[in-house]
N, C-alpha and C positions, 0 to 999 in steps of 0.2 A: 504494500500500500504506500507507494512512493509519492503520491499526490501531496501538494502543499496545502490545499484547501478544497472546498467543494463537498465531496461525499465522504469526508473523513469520519463524521459521526456514525455513518452507516458501517463503514469498514471496521471502525473501532468496536462497535457493538457486536458485529458478527464474530470477530475473533475473540472478544472478551467472553462470549458465551459459548464458545466452541470447547466443550468439555471432553476429556478423555483422549485428546489428540496432542501428541508431542509437536510443538511448533517453534519455529524461529520467525520472528516478525520484523521485517525491515521497513523503516519509515523514513521520510525525508527529514533531514536536519532543519529544514526551513518551514516545517509544518507549524501553522499558527494556532491549531485547535488541539483539544484534548486528545491524547494518544493512548493506545492500549496499555494494559497494566505492565506487560513485559515487552520491550522492543529494543531493536538495535538501530541506531541512527546512521543514515547514509547521506553524504553530501550529494545533492542532486543539482538543481539549477534554479535560478530566479528570473532569468531573462534570456532572450535569444542569443546574446553574446556568450554567456557562460554555459548555455546549453551545448554548443558545439564543443567547447573546451572540455567540459566535464563528461560529455558523452565519450570523448576520445581517451580521457585520462582516468576518470572515476569509474565509469561503467565496467571496464575490465576488472577492477577490484571486486565488483559485485559478481562478475563471472567466476572469479577465483573462489569467493565464498560459496557460491552455488555448487561448484565442483567439490569442495570440501564437504558440504552438506550431503551431497550425493554419496560420497565415499563412506560416510558414517550412518547411512541408512535412510536419509530423507528422500522420498520418491515421488512426492506430489507438490506442485507449486500452485498457490491460489492467488489470483489477482482480483481483488474486490472492487477496484476502481480503475478508471482509465488513466494511463500515464504514457507519455511518449517513449519511455524506455521499455514498456511492456512487450512491444513487438520484438525487440532485440533479446529480451529475457526469454520469451517464448521460444524463439529459434534456438537459443543456446540450450534451453531445457530439453527441447526435442532431440538435439544432438546427443545429449547425455542420457536420453531415455527417461527423463522425468516427465510424468504426466501433468498436464496443465488444466486448471479450472479457471474460468473467467466469469465475471459478472458484467452484463451489459445493462447500463442504466437507461440510455437513450439510444434506440435503434436507428433513428433517422435524425438528420439535421432539420432545424426549424427555420421559419422565416427570420431573417436578420442575422443568421449564422452562415459563415462562409469558410468554415475550417476544413478545406479540402484535405489537408494532411491528416487531421483527426479522423475524418471519414475513411480515408485510405487505410490508415493504421488499424482502425477498428475492424474494417472488413477483413484484413489479413490476420488479425488476432483471432477472429472467429474461425478462420480456415485452419489455423494451427492448434486450436484448443481441443482438448479431449473431452471436455464437458462444459456446457454453457448454461449459466444461470441468468434468468431474467427476473425483473421485479414485478412485471404484470404480463398477463396473456396478450395484451395489446402490443407490447414491445416485441414479444416473441413472434406474433403474427406479422408485425411490420417488417421483420427482417427474414421471414421464412425463406424467401427465394435466394438469399445470400448464404444460407446455412449449408454446410456439407451434409449430404444425405445420411452419412453414417455417424454423425456426432450427436450423442444424447443431450437433451436439454431438460431444464427444470425451472419452475417458477417458485421463487421464494420471496414473498412480499416484504416490503420494507417494514421493519418493526414499528411498534406504535409510538415510540419516542426516540431515545438515543441522544437527547439534548439535556444532559445532566445540569447544565447551568440555568435552565429555565425554571423559575420558582413558582409559577402559577399565575392565575389571572383573577381580577376583581370579580366578586360575586354579584355586583350591582351593575345594571345597565344605565349608563349616563345618557341623558338627552339634554341638549343636542349631543349626538354621538361623535366619537372619533374613529375614523376609518383608517386602516393600515394596508398599504401595498408593500410587500417586502420581497426581496430577492433580486436576481439579476434583472436589470432594466433593458430588455431586449424585445424586439418587435413581436415575436410570437406570444409573449406573455400578456398582450392585449392591454397594456396600460392606456393606450389611446382610447380604448372603449370605456375604461373607467373614468378617464378625464372628461370624455364627452358625457358620461352618465351624470357627472356632477351638476350639469345644467338642469337635470330633472329632479334633483334632490333638494327639497326645501330646507332653508337655513334653520328653521326651528327643530328639524330632525337631525341634520348633519352639521356639526360645527366645523370640522376640518378633515382633510385627507392627508396623511403623511405618506410620502413615497420615499422608501429607503432601500438603497442597494447600489450595486456597481453598474455603471453605464456600459452597454455593449452595442456600439454602432446605433445609438438611439438619439434622436433630436426632439427635444420638448417643443410643443407648440408655443408660439409667441403670446397667445392670449390665454394664459393659464387662469383658471378660477382663483380668486384671491383667498380661497379657503385651502388651497393646495400648498403644502409645506414640503420642501425637498430636503432630503438628508442623503445626498449622493456620496458614494464611496463605500469602501469595505467597512462593515460594521463589526465591532468587537462583540464578544459574548456578552459582556456587560450591557452594551448598547442594545443588542437584540432582546435581551431579557427585559430591559426597560421599555422598549417599544411594545412588546407583547403585553406587558402589565398595564400600560397606560392607554391602550386603545380598546374599543368595544367590539369591533368587527375586523376580521382579516378577510381581505377580498382577493380572490384569484380569478381574474377576468381573462384567462388564457384563450387565445384563438386556436391553438393546437397544443397537444401535450402527449407524451408517452406515459409519464408518471411525474410526480412532483415531490421534492424533498421538503417543500414548504408545508405540505399537509401534515406530515409527522411533527413538524415544528409547532404548528397550530394545535395539534393534538396534545403535545407536551404541555402547552400553556393552557389548554382547556378554553380556548377562545373560539366563539362561534364563527363560522366561515360561510361566505357566499362564493360559490364556485361555478364556473361555466362547465357545462356538461360536454366535455370534449375528450377524445383520446382514451387513455386508461385511467383517468382520475376516479371514475366510479368504482374501480376495483380497490381503491384505497379507503373510501368511505361509502357507506350505504346511503340509500335515498333519504332516510330520515335522520342522517347524522350531519347534514349540512343543508343549506339552501342552494338548490341546483337551478341554474338559469341558462338560457341560450346565450351564445357569444355575440351579443349586440348591446349597445349602450342602453336602450330602453328596457330590455329585460333585466340587465344588471341593476339598474335603478329601481325597478319594480321589486326585485328580490330584496334589496337593501331596505326599501320602505316597508315591505311586508314584515320584515323581521323587527325593525325599529318600532313599528306600531303595535307589536305584539310581544311585550316583555316576557310573557309566560312562555312563548315559543323560544325566545332567546335563552331562557333558563333551562328549558327542556333540552335544547341542543347541548348546553354545557353538561347536563347530566348524561346525555348519550355519549359524549366524548369521554367523560370520566369512565363510563362502563366499557367503552371500546378498548381502553388501555388494558383492561383486565382480560379481554378475549384472546388476544394474541400477544405473546411476550417475545423478547429477544431470546429467551431460553428456547422457545419453539423454533425460532429461525435458526439458532445454533444447532438444534437437533436435525433440522432439515439439511443444513449444510454438511453435518457429519454423515448423514446417509449418502449424500452425493460423493463425499470423499471415500466412504467405504465401498461404494459401487465402482468407483474408478480404481481403487486399490484391488478389488476382487478381479476386475478384468485384467489388470496388470499381472496378477499372480497365476492366471490361467495358462 
């Protein structure tokens, strides 16, 4: 799990709850989020310039560690998140006879994303993998044509939380309410729809909308509603926790999605959510665990108004989310991962 950011909470939880398996966990020295209980730090890279240098100088040292691990009996490598070094590690593992398991979070690129290298590398990691894990059936289906016919797959859903720094959410709905859009600010996440929806939201119901996250090839409109507050940039765990605690609704106005790491974050905080019904999102929450709307400004506004005018429904959603966290645990996800590992190991021993 060499990534510096992004899906680290997922990767951490998966390996933390992987019981009964002898592991060596390699992480990036530059990772800014909480890391697994036991790990070995590796110098990776922080920009395009030292990517080239460290790929030539540091990556070979990881090859040597992998060779030593193979000699002492480690026979399976697990790649829980995408990293640009994964393709090289997979190739090296194949040369050594080490079986490889990968997790695919997003099977396709979305509007506003143009990472051709990422797409190319992900395609070939799937070709070299011995077992592929997806977070939703939607993601598995979206890449079905790319998958080698003989490679087994599994769906292991994102656990209910994984964000230990989140302390919870207010038990009281405030009116006028504070809305939150959080995550990467990129075209496919539909922020423009939410910004347009603000014109339909009366001021006595909605006080402000906070937009927090990293900009990715996105241009804000010149005529922003004066209730919109921007908090652009990478948010620390403390800032994320404060945002979730201080807002009444979390809005996911996506135009398209395979799955979302923001949903487990909202689940961790027990904050009611208004979500567009696209992609694999409904595999993460049931129909009665969020307000589901069509991906257009009018429908998003209607969903928000519907919830704010019904405090009892808002409270019921909080209770549903609280119950949801008890239904599937990271222990369950760890057990499913262990079954995948055992199936790969059994094929190798035949």
